[in-house]
C-alpha positions in Angstrom: 0.0 0.0 0.0 1.3 3.5 -0.8 2.1 5.9 2.0 -0.5 8.3 0.6 -3.2 5.7 0.7 -2.4 4.8 4.3 -2.5 8.4 5.3 -5.8 9.0 3.6 -7.4 5.9 5.2 -6.0 6.6 8.7 -7.3 10.2 8.5 -10.7 8.8 7.5 -10.8 6.3 10.4 -9.6 8.9 12.9 -12.3 11.3 11.9 -15.4 11.9 14.1 -18.0 9.3 13.4 -15.5 6.7 12.1 -17.0 4.1 14.4 -20.4 4.3 12.5 -20.7 3.5 8.9 -23.8 4.2 6.9 -24.2 1.3 4.5 -25.6 3.5 1.7 -26.3 1.8 -1.6 -25.4 3.9 -4.7 -29.1 4.1 -5.7 -30.0 5.8 -2.5 -31.2 3.0 -0.1 -29.5 2.3 3.2 -29.1 -1.4 4.0 -28.1 -0.6 7.6 -25.4 0.9 9.8 -22.2 -0.8 10.8 -20.8 -0.7 14.3 -17.2 -2.0 14.6 -17.7 -3.7 11.3 -21.0 -5.4 12.3 -24.1 -4.5 10.3 -27.3 -3.6 12.0 -29.6 -4.4 9.1 -32.6 -2.3 8.0 -33.7 -1.0 4.6 -34.7 2.5 3.6 -35.9 4.0 0.3 -37.5 7.2 -1.1 -41.1 6.6 -2.2 -43.2 8.8 -4.4 -47.0 8.1 -4.4 -49.2 9.5 -7.1 -52.2 11.7 -6.3 -54.7 8.9 -6.8 -52.5 6.4 -4.9 -52.3 3.9 -7.7 -48.7 4.4 -8.6 -45.8 4.1 -6.1 -42.2 4.5 -7.3 -39.3 3.8 -4.9 -35.6 4.1 -5.2 -34.1 0.7 -6.0 -31.3 -1.0 -7.8 -31.5 -0.5 -11.6 -34.8 1.4 -11.3 -33.4 5.0 -11.8 -30.2 6.5 -13.1 -28.4 7.6 -9.9 -25.0 9.1 -9.3 -22.9 8.4 -6.2 -19.9 10.1 -4.6 -18.1 10.4 -1.3 -16.9 13.9 -0.4 -15.7 15.5 2.8 -16.6 12.4 4.8 -20.2 12.3 3.5 -21.9 10.0 0.9 -24.1 11.6 -1.7 -26.6 10.1 -4.0 -28.4 12.1 -6.7 -31.4 10.6 -8.5 -34.7 11.4 -10.1 -38.2 10.0 -10.0 -40.3 11.5 -12.7 -39.7 15.3 -12.4 -38.6 15.1 -8.8 -34.8 15.5 -8.4 -33.4 14.1 -5.1 -30.1 14.5 -3.3 -29.6 12.1 -0.4 -26.6 12.7 1.9 -25.4 10.3 4.6 -23.2 11.6 7.4 -21.7 9.4 10.0 -21.5 10.9 13.5 -20.8 9.2 16.8 -20.8 5.4 17.1 -24.2 4.0 15.9 -25.5 7.4 14.8 -25.9 8.5 11.1 -27.7 11.6 9.9 -29.6 11.6 6.5 -30.2 14.8 4.7 -32.8 14.8 1.9 -33.5 17.5 -0.6 -36.0 17.4 -3.4 -36.5 19.8 -6.3 -39.7 19.7 -8.4 -38.8 20.5 -12.0 -42.5 20.4 -13.0 -45.9 20.4 -11.4 -46.6 17.0 -9.8 -50.0 15.6 -8.7 -49.0 13.7 -5.6 -50.3 12.0 -2.5 -46.9 12.4 -0.9 -43.2 11.8 -0.8 -41.9 9.4 1.9 -38.8 8.2 3.6 -39.5 4.5 4.1 -37.8 2.5 6.9 -38.2 -1.2 6.9 -36.9 -3.5 9.7 -36.3 -7.1 8.7 -37.4 -10.2 10.6 -34.1 -12.1 10.5 -31.9 -10.2 13.0 -30.0 -12.5 15.3 -28.8 -9.8 17.7 -30.6 -7.7 20.3 -30.5 -4.7 18.0 -32.5 -1.5 18.3 -33.1 1.1 15.6 -34.3 4.6 16.5 -35.2 7.4 14.2 -35.6 11.1 15.1 -37.1 13.2 12.4 -38.2 16.5 14.0 -41.8 17.2 13.5 -42.2 13.8 11.9 -41.6 12.2 15.3 -39.3 9.7 16.9 -39.5 6.0 17.6 -37.4 3.1 18.8 -37.8 -0.2 17.0 -36.7 -3.7 18.0 -34.8 -5.5 15.3 -36.3 -8.9 14.4 -39.9 -7.5 14.6 -40.7 -6.8 11.0 -42.2 -3.4 10.4 -42.3 -0.7 7.6 -42.7 3.0 8.5 -43.3 5.6 5.9 -42.3 9.1 7.1 -44.0 11.8 5.0 -41.4 14.3 4.0 -43.9 16.0 1.8 -47.7 15.6 1.4 -49.9 16.8 -1.4 -49.0 18.2 -4.8 -45.6 19.7 -5.7 -45.4 22.7 -7.9 -42.7 23.7 -10.3 -39.8 25.1 -8.3 -40.7 23.7 -4.9 -37.8 22.7 -2.8 -38.4 20.1 -0.1 -36.0 19.3 2.7 -35.9 16.7 5.5 -33.3 15.6 8.1 -33.6 12.2 9.7 -31.3 10.9 12.5 -30.8 7.2 12.7 -29.4 5.5 15.8 -28.6 1.8 16.3 -27.5 -0.3 19.3 -26.2 -3.8 19.0 -24.4 -6.5 20.9 -21.1 -7.1 19.0 -20.9 -10.7 18.0 -17.4 -11.9 18.7 -18.3 -15.6 19.0 -15.4 -17.7 17.5 -16.1 -19.1 14.0 -15.5 -22.8 13.5 -14.4 -23.7 10.0 -14.2 -27.4 9.0 -12.4 -28.6 5.9 -12.5 -32.1 4.3 -9.4 -32.6 2.1 -10.5 -36.2 1.4 -13.2 -35.0 -1.0 -11.5 -33.0 -3.8 -13.7 -31.4 -6.4 -12.9 -29.5 -9.6 -9.6 -27.7 -10.3 -9.4 -23.9 -9.9 -7.1 -22.4 -12.5 -7.2 -19.0 -10.9 -8.6 -15.6 -11.6 -9.2 -14.4 -15.2 -10.2 -11.2 -16.8 -12.3 -9.6 -19.5 -10.5 -7.5 -22.0 -13.2 -5.9 -24.1 -11.6 -2.6 -25.3 -13.8 0.5 -25.0 -11.6 3.3 -23.7 -8.4 5.1 -24.9 -7.0 4.6 -21.4 -7.5 0.8 -21.5 -3.9 -0.1 -22.4 -2.4 1.5 -19.4 -4.8 -0.2 -17.0 -4.4 -3.5 -18.8 -0.6 -3.4 -18.7 -0.7 -2.7 -14.9 -3.1 -5.6 -14.3 -1.1 -8.1 -16.4 2.1 -7.1 -14.7 0.8 -7.4 -11.2 -1.9 -10.1 -11.3 -1.6 -13.8 -12.2 -4.2 -13.9 -15.0 -5.3 -17.5 -15.6 -7.9 -16.9 -18.3 -8.9 -14.1 -20.7 -12.0 -13.1 -22.6 -11.8 -10.9 -25.6 -14.3 -9.4 -28.1 -14.9 -10.4 -31.7 -16.1 -7.1 -33.1 -18.4 -8.8 -35.5 -20.2 -5.7 -36.8 -16.9 -4.1 -37.8 -15.3 -7.4 -38.9 -17.8 -8.1 -41.7 -20.4 -5.4 -42.2 -21.5 -7.3 -45.3 -21.1 -11.1 -45.9 -18.3 -10.5 -48.4 -16.4 -7.6 -47.0 -13.8 -8.6 -44.4 -12.4 -5.5 -42.6 -9.1 -6.7 -41.2 -7.7 -3.2 -41.1 -10.6 -1.7 -39.2 -9.2 0.1 -36.1 -11.4 -1.7 -33.6 -10.8 -5.1 -35.3 -7.0 -4.5 -35.2 -7.1 -3.5 -31.5 -9.2 -6.5 -30.6 -7.0 -8.9 -32.5 -3.8 -7.4 -31.0 -5.4 -7.8 -27.5 -6.1 -11.5 -28.2 -2.6 -12.1 -29.6 -0.9 -10.4 -26.7 -2.8 -12.5 -24.2 -2.0 -15.6 -26.2 1.7 -14.9 -26.2 1.5 -14.9 -22.4 0.1 -18.4 -22.5 -3.4 -17.3 -21.3 -6.2 -19.5 -22.7 -8.9 -17.4 -24.4 -12.6 -17.1 -24.7 -13.8 -15.2 -27.8 -17.3 -13.5 -27.4 -19.3 -11.5 -29.9 -21.6 -8.6 -28.8 -22.8 -6.5 -31.8 -24.0 -8.4 -35.0 -23.9 -6.9 -38.5 -27.2 -6.0 -40.1 -27.0 -8.8 -42.7 -26.9 -11.5 -40.0 -30.0 -10.5 -38.0 -33.7 -10.2 -38.2 -35.3 -6.8 -38.1 -33.6 -3.4 -37.7 -30.4 -3.5 -35.6 -30.9 -2.6 -31.9 -27.9 -1.6 -29.8 -30.3 -0.7 -27.0 -33.7 -2.2 -26.1 -36.6 -1.3 -28.3 -39.9 0.3 -27.3 -41.1 -3.1 -26.2 -38.1 -3.3 -23.8 -36.7 -6.3 -25.6 -32.9 -6.3 -26.1 -31.0 -7.5 -29.1 -31.8 -9.2 -32.4 -32.4 -12.8 -33.4 -30.1 -14.3 -36.0 -31.4 -14.6 -39.5 -31.9 -18.4 -39.9 -31.6 -18.1 -43.7 -28.0 -16.8 -43.2 -26.7 -19.4 -40.8 -24.0 -20.8 -43.1 -22.8 -17.2 -43.8 -22.8 -16.6 -40.1 -20.8 -19.7 -39.3 -18.2 -18.8 -42.0 -17.9 -15.2 -40.8 -17.3 -16.1 -37.2 -14.9 -18.9 -38.1 -12.9 -16.7 -40.5 -12.0 -14.5 -37.5 -10.9 -17.5 -35.5 -8.9 -18.8 -38.4 -7.3 -15.4 -38.9 -6.2 -15.3 -35.3 -4.8 -18.8 -35.6 -3.0 -18.6 -38.9 -1.9 -14.9 -39.0 -1.4 -14.2 -35.3 -0.6 -17.7 -33.9 -3.4 -17.3 -31.4 -5.7 -20.2 -30.5 -9.3 -19.6 -29.3 -10.4 -22.1 -26.7 -14.1 -21.2 -26.5 -16.6 -19.1 -28.4 -19.9 -17.5 -27.2 -22.4 -14.9 -28.0 -22.5 -12.7 -25.0 -25.6 -13.0 -22.9 -27.8 -14.3 -25.7 -30.4 -15.4 -23.1 -31.5 -11.7 -22.9 -30.1 -10.4 -26.2 -26.9 -8.5 -25.4 -26.7 -8.3 -28.2 -27.6 -11.4 -30.2 -30.9 -12.9 -28.8 -31.6 -16.6 -28.8 -34.3 -18.9 -27.5 -33.1 -21.9 -25.5 -33.8 -24.1 -28.5 -31.9 -21.8 -30.9 -28.9 -21.8 -28.5 -28.9 -25.6 -28.6 -29.1 -25.6 -32.4 -26.3 -23.0 -32.7 -24.0 -25.1 -30.6 -24.5 -28.1 -32.8 -24.4 -26.2 -36.1 -21.5 -23.9 -35.4 -19.7 -26.6 -33.5 -19.8 -29.0 -36.4 -18.7 -26.2 -38.8 -15.7 -25.4 -36.6 -14.7 -29.0 -36.6 -15.1 -29.1 -40.3 -12.7 -26.2 -40.7 -10.1 -28.0 -38.6 -10.5 -25.7 -35.6 -10.3 -26.9 -32.0 -12.5 -24.1 -30.7 -15.6 -25.3 -28.8 -18.7 -23.5 -27.6 -19.7 -22.2 -24.1 -23.0 -23.6 -22.9 -24.8 -20.5 -21.6 -22.6 -17.5 -21.1 -25.8 -16.2 -19.5 -26.4 -12.8 -18.3 -27.1 -14.0 -14.7 -27.2 -17.2 -12.7 -31.0 -16.8 -12.5 -31.6 -17.7 -16.1 -30.3 -21.3 -15.8 -33.4 -22.7 -17.6 -31.9 -21.3 -20.8 -29.3 -24.0 -21.0 -31.7 -26.9 -20.4 -32.3 -28.0 -24.1 -28.6 -28.2 -24.9 -27.8 -29.7 -21.5 -30.2 -32.6 -22.4 -29.2 -32.9 -26.0 -26.5 -35.6 -26.4 -25.8 -34.4 -30.0 -24.7 -31.0 -28.6 -22.2 -32.4 -26.0 -19.3 -33.0 -28.4 -19.2 -29.3 -29.2 -19.5 -27.9 -25.7 -16.2 -26.9 -24.0 -17.5 -25.5 -20.7 -20.6 -24.3 -18.9 -20.7 -20.5 -18.3 -22.7 -17.8 -16.6 -22.2 -14.2 -15.4 -22.5 -13.3 -11.7 -24.4 -10.1 -11.8 -27.5 -11.6 -10.2 -28.7 -14.8 -8.6 -26.4 -15.4 -5.6 -28.6 -17.7 -3.5 -27.1 -21.1 -3.0 -30.0 -23.0 -4.7 -29.6 -21.0 -7.9 -25.8 -21.3 -8.0 -26.1 -25.1 -7.6 -28.0 -25.4 -10.8 -24.8 -24.3 -12.6 -22.5 -26.5 -10.6 -24.8 -29.5 -11.2 -24.8 -28.8 -15.0 -21.0 -28.9 -15.1 -21.0 -32.1 -13.0 -23.6 -33.7 -15.3 -21.6 -33.0 -18.4 -18.2 -33.7 -16.8 -17.0 -30.3 -18.1 -15.5 -27.2 -16.4 -17.6 -24.3 -15.2 -16.5 -20.7 -16.0 -17.9 -17.5 -14.5 -17.1 -15.5 -17.6 -18.1 -12.1 -16.1 -17.5 -11.7 -12.4 -18.7 -8.8 -10.3 -21.8 -7.6 -8.4 -23.5 -4.6 -10.0 -24.1 -4.4 -13.7 -25.1 -0.7 -13.4 -22.1 0.4 -11.5 -20.5 1.9 -14.6 -22.8 4.9 -14.1 -21.6 5.6 -10.5 -17.9 4.5 -10.6 -17.1 6.2 -7.3 -18.6 3.2 -5.6 -15.6 1.1 -6.8 -13.4 2.5 -4.1 -15.8 1.8 -1.3 -14.8 -0.9 1.2 -18.3 -2.2 1.3 -18.4 -2.8 -2.4 -15.0 -4.5 -2.3 -16.1 -6.8 0.5 -19.4 -7.8 -1.2 -17.5 -8.6 -4.4 -14.9 -10.8 -2.8 -17.5 -12.5 -0.6 -19.4 -13.5 -3.7 -16.3 -14.8 -5.4 -15.5 -16.9 -2.4 -19.0 -18.3 -2.4 -18.8 -19.0 -6.1 -15.6 -21.0 -5.5 -17.2 -23.0 -2.7 -20.6 -23.7 -4.3 -19.8 -23.8 -8.1 -16.2 -24.9 -8.1 -15.4 -22.9 -11.3 -12.3 -23.4 -13.4 -12.0 -19.6 -13.3 -13.8 -16.4 -12.4 -13.1 -13.7 -15.0 -13.3 -10.2 -13.6 -15.3 -7.6 -15.4 -13.1 -6.0 -16.4 -9.2 -5.7 -16.3 -9.5 -2.6 -18.4 -10.5 1.0 -17.6 -14.2 -0.2 -17.5 -15.1 -1.1 -13.9 -11.5 -0.6 -13.1 -9.6 -2.0 -10.2 -7.5 1.1 -10.2 -8.3 4.7 -9.3 -8.2 7.4 -12.0 -4.7 8.2 -11.0 -3.6 4.6 -11.3 -3.6 3.6 -7.6 -4.7 0.1 -6.9 -7.9 -0.1 -4.9 -9.0 -2.6 -2.2 -10.7 -4.5 -5.0 -7.4 -4.9 -6.8 -5.7 -6.3 -3.7 -8.6 -8.7 -3.1 -8.2 -10.0 -6.6 -4.4 -10.2 -6.3 -4.7 -12.1 -3.1 -7.2 -14.5 -4.7 -5.1 -14.8 -7.9 -1.8 -15.4 -6.1 -2.6 -19.0 -5.3 -1.1 -21.1 -8.1 -3.2 -23.2 -10.5 -3.6 -27.0 -10.0 -5.4 -27.1 -6.6 -8.8 -28.7 -6.3 -11.8 -27.3 -4.5 -12.4 -29.0 -1.2 -15.5 -28.8 1.1 -15.4 -26.2 3.8 -18.1 -25.1 6.2 -18.6 -22.2 8.7 -20.9 -22.3 11.7 -21.5 -18.6 12.0 -23.3 -16.1 9.8 -21.4 -13.3 8.0 -18.6 -15.7 6.9 -17.9 -16.7 3.3 -15.2 -19.3 2.9 -13.6 -21.5 0.2 -10.8 -24.0 0.3 -8.4 -25.5 -2.2 -5.9 -28.3 -1.9 -3.7 -30.8 -3.6 -0.5 -32.8 -2.8 -0.2 -31.4 0.7 -0.8 -27.8 -0.3 -3.7 -25.9 1.1 -5.3 -22.5 0.5 -8.2 -21.2 2.6 -10.1 -18.0 1.7 -12.3 -16.4 4.4 -14.3 -13.2 4.2 -15.4 -11.8 7.5 -18.4 -9.5 7.0 -18.6 -8.6 10.7 -16.6 -7.5 13.7 -13.2 -8.8 14.6 -13.4 -12.4 15.8 -11.4 -15.6 16.0 -11.6 -18.5 13.6 -10.8 -22.1 14.6 -10.0 -24.3 11.6 -10.4 -28.1 11.9 -9.7 -31.0 9.5 -6.3 -29.8 8.1 -4.0 -32.6 6.8 -1.4 -33.9 9.3 1.3 -32.8 6.9 0.4 -29.1 7.3 2.3 -27.7 10.3 2.0 -23.9 9.7 -0.1 -21.6 7.5 1.0 -18.2 6.2 -1.7 -15.5 6.6 -2.5 -12.7 4.2 -5.1 -9.9 4.9 -6.8 -7.3 2.7 -9.3 -4.8 4.1 -9.6 -1.0 4.1 -6.2 -0.6 5.7 -4.3 -3.7 4.6 -3.3 -4.6 1.0 -2.5 -8.3 1.0 -0.4 -7.8 4.0 1.5 -10.8 5.3 0.5 -11.4 8.9 2.2 -13.8 11.4 2.1 -17.4 10.5 -0.2 -19.7 12.6 0.7 -23.1 13.9 -1.3 -26.2 13.1 -1.5 -29.0 15.7 -3.6 -32.1 15.3 -5.2 -30.7 12.2 -6.4 -27.5 14.0 -5.3 -23.8 13.8 -6.6 -20.5 15.0 -6.5 -17.1 13.3 -7.8 -13.7 14.0 -10.3 -12.4 11.3 -10.2 -8.5 11.4 -13.4 -6.7 10.9 -14.5 -6.4 7.3 -11.6 -8.4 5.9 -10.5 -10.9 3.3 -8.1 -13.4 4.9 -6.2 -16.1 3.0 -4.2 -18.9 4.7 -1.8 -21.0 2.7 0.9 -23.6 3.3 4.4 -22.1 3.3 5.9 -21.0 0.0 2.7 -21.7 -1.9 2.4 -18.0 -2.8 5.7 -16.7 -4.3 7.4 -13.8 -2.4 6.5 -10.4 -4.1 
């Protein structure tokens, strides 16, 4: 970590109110307040109710187009509902106390029943938490966590006229018993699963500053897999006009060739199709019906196969670059080629056979879905034995669908086909490009690495490919400083390839964990989304005598902590609040 970053973080933590942390989502909803790293959960939103009461619009993820920033120790979200422009500010004061400022400007006359600050207490709290609000004339109340209730505080009632300015201040207080109960982790090295190659990355070029960010990441991360773009719309705008010298085609080919020279296996994905290959007018964005993408023109399938294969052949023959797998990006929802499940199955068989006939080793990804939630999309191909010879791996993107049952559908599909599983786009918020300031927030970094750890434990993927290792969704700040997200990824990527997923369990909430092992080597990844606590690890092999500990959090950047001793298969380690901790057998991670 740079001295500058340490000074900035230390100053932040030493500031008044540093013991409380408003967990403000970038769309304007609070998910709770943290005390010493432990979250007291509740949910807030801004709600606008129409004059006749029939329409209620609330702030929510991917509902509006918000902007987020942190400035002078405060968090700010600006957003809009109809002609009402909101600014929500969260200020952390003393421990367990956050103040919320709301301003609203009416840019047009609005017929309203009212505007509300909605506070919802969940039913699943495990601690003796209390939540209190004080809102001036709107009153005050203390609520017991675990008793579900929703309270709508009216910050404005009745119509709003053009030029109206509405303001409200709400103080939120929480009290909680800090849970420092030791966590018991149990591993079972005798049940090895699929191999984890390591962390990969997406390299779809979109920004002039991409090369600098890419160079940094390739220099400082062990990148196990790469995914690059086939710029199909530029490659062959007509069936008979190959544009090898198109700038975007040239950049994309050089990107693939550069990764290939580093020995990184490649996935090639196409986003934007040419007009000749699709049905209807080209849609780069959803149409008036809200539907994304275009279906392929079934009368042009042989031309489509040839066009795509020509690109793969050019990479192989002219740039000595092999493509391991091909996919249409998120064809389940049409970003930007749209397929039905049956068309996806037919394309795998048709293009797979064509590739084989051209002497290419490239196989198809089954799925490459937009989210884990759309797993039914792969069912026809999954059940079609004629498609199996052309499938190289099962694939989905991790933007949505994080519950264990949904993720297991993907793990089960890979197991059934005896093929690897790849998370071809890894991260947690597909809309975050619109509020990139959130990328430096510790809460975002912790959520992202917790998801990756769960994916490793539940899905046992061959690789998780970060979206992206470019300027888009960057792991670096604008001035090139590595963020906490970068150090999380570096710590995860530092473990060498060749280790198998092994079962691991935790007996306390707020812990995500995954384990890898082979030939006496072990790597344990633990994310602590809570206060500082001890972890007791059981079931380690008798050959493991010590474990080296690495920690990443808001103040530590893959810092090496003291080694822990292992006796009778047991070890104990301190898990700092809000941290990603990795324990490995000695010398498994090369010295920096």
